[in-house]
N, C-alpha and C positions, 0 to 999 in steps of 0.2 A: 504494500500500500504506500502511496506517495504521501509522506508526512509533511510535505511543503505545499499542500493545497492552500489556496487562498480561502478566505472566509466564504466567498460566493461559491467557489467550486465544491466546498464540502456540504453545501445545502441542497436539499431537494427543491427544485423549482417547479411550480405549478402555474401554468399560464392559461388565460382565456377560458376558465371553467365557470360554470354556473351551478352552484351548490344549492339545491332546493330544500334540503333537510339534513339533519345530522347524519343520517345513514349514508348520504353521498360523501361524507368526510370520514366515514368509519375506517377505511383502509389506512388513513394517515394518523389515527389516534391510537396511542399506546399507553395503557395505564392512565387513562383520563388526561393525557397530555399530548400537545402538538409541539414538537421541538425542531428547531433549525430548518424551517420550511419557508421558502419565499413564495408568496402568492402575488402574481402580477396579472392585472386586468381580470380579476375574478369577482364574481357576485355571490354573496352569501344571503340567502333569503329564506325566512322561516326556519332558522337554525336554532336549536336548543343545545347550548354548550355550557350550561351553568356548572360552576365548580371546576371547569377545565383549566389546566395550566398551559399557558402559551410561553414557551421558552425560546428566546432568540429568534422569533419569527419576524418576517418582513411582509408588510402588506403595501403594495404599490398600485395606485390607481384602482382600488377595490371599492365595491359598493356593498354596504351592509344594510339590509332592510328587514325589520322585524327579527332582529338578531338578539337572542337571549344569552347573555354571558354573565348572568347573576352569580356573584361570588367567585368569578374566574380570577386567575392571577396572570398578569402579563409582565414578564421579566425580560429586560433587555430586548424589547421588541421595537419595531420601527413602523410607523404608519405614515405613508407619503401619498398625497393627492387622493385621500380616501374620503368617501361620503358615507356617514352613518346616520340612518333615519329610523324613526319609530322603533327604537330598540331599548331593551332593559339590560343595563349594565350596572345595576345597583350592587352595592357592597363588594365591588371588584377592587383588586389591588393592582396598581400600575407602578412598577419599580424599574428605574433606569430605562424608561420607555420614551421614545421621541415621536412627536407629532409634527409633521410639516405639511402645510397647505391642506389641512383637513377641515371638514365641516360636520358638525353634530347638529342634527335637526330633529327635535322632538325626542331626544334621548334622555332616559332616566339614569343618571349617574349618582343618585342619592347615596350617601354614606360610603362612597368609594374613597380609596386612598391613592394619592399621587405622591410618590417619594422619589426624589432625584430624577424627575422627568423634565423634558424640554418641549416647549411649544413654540413653533414658528409659523406664522400665517394661519393659525388654526382658529376657527370661529365656532361659537355655540349659539344656536338659535332655538328659542323655546325649549330649552333643555333644563332638566331638574338637577341643580348643583347643590341642593340642600345637604348639609352635614358632611360635606366632603372634607377630607384631611389633606392638607398641602404641606409638604416638607421638602426643603431644598429644591424647589422647582424654579426653573428659569424660563422667561418668556422673551422672545425677540420682538422688539417694538422700536420703531423710529431708528432703525439701523444699529441697535445695541441690545445686549442681553441684560434683562432685569432679573435680579434674584428676588424671589417671592418668599416672604416670611410667613404669611398667613392667608387665610381664605379671602379676607377683605381686599388685600392687595392683589391677589390672583384675579378676583372678579374685576377689579379696576383696570387691569391690563388686557383683559379679554375684549375681543370685538363682538360684543353681544348684539 
């Protein structure tokens, strides 16, 4: 085995797929976890993945609609150019996860934790951000990174 593989080469890449329920993702889930998978131009619709662990996954130009990831854990993940709508991601944990040019529309994120996350060009519309925990989060705004100390400063820097 080549031990000098780049990060991208050691990932499973899934492109241009339309996942209509959790069964369509079953072959990629092991022990309630999705690990080191890059999803590019994929659609996730009517998916129930509550409690699932997402480890070092990348989502690029993906659409999530009616996506249930309640109590899921996202660790070292990256979301880029993604649109998340009408979804339940309550009580989820996001750790060292980056969001770039994403939109959350009608997403329930209540009581979720954001720890050491980065947000760049990401907007929340009509989304529930009640009781979220924000620790060591940074937001890109006006061509510079702002360190967020608490929820009130997080909300102030978001493009609601």
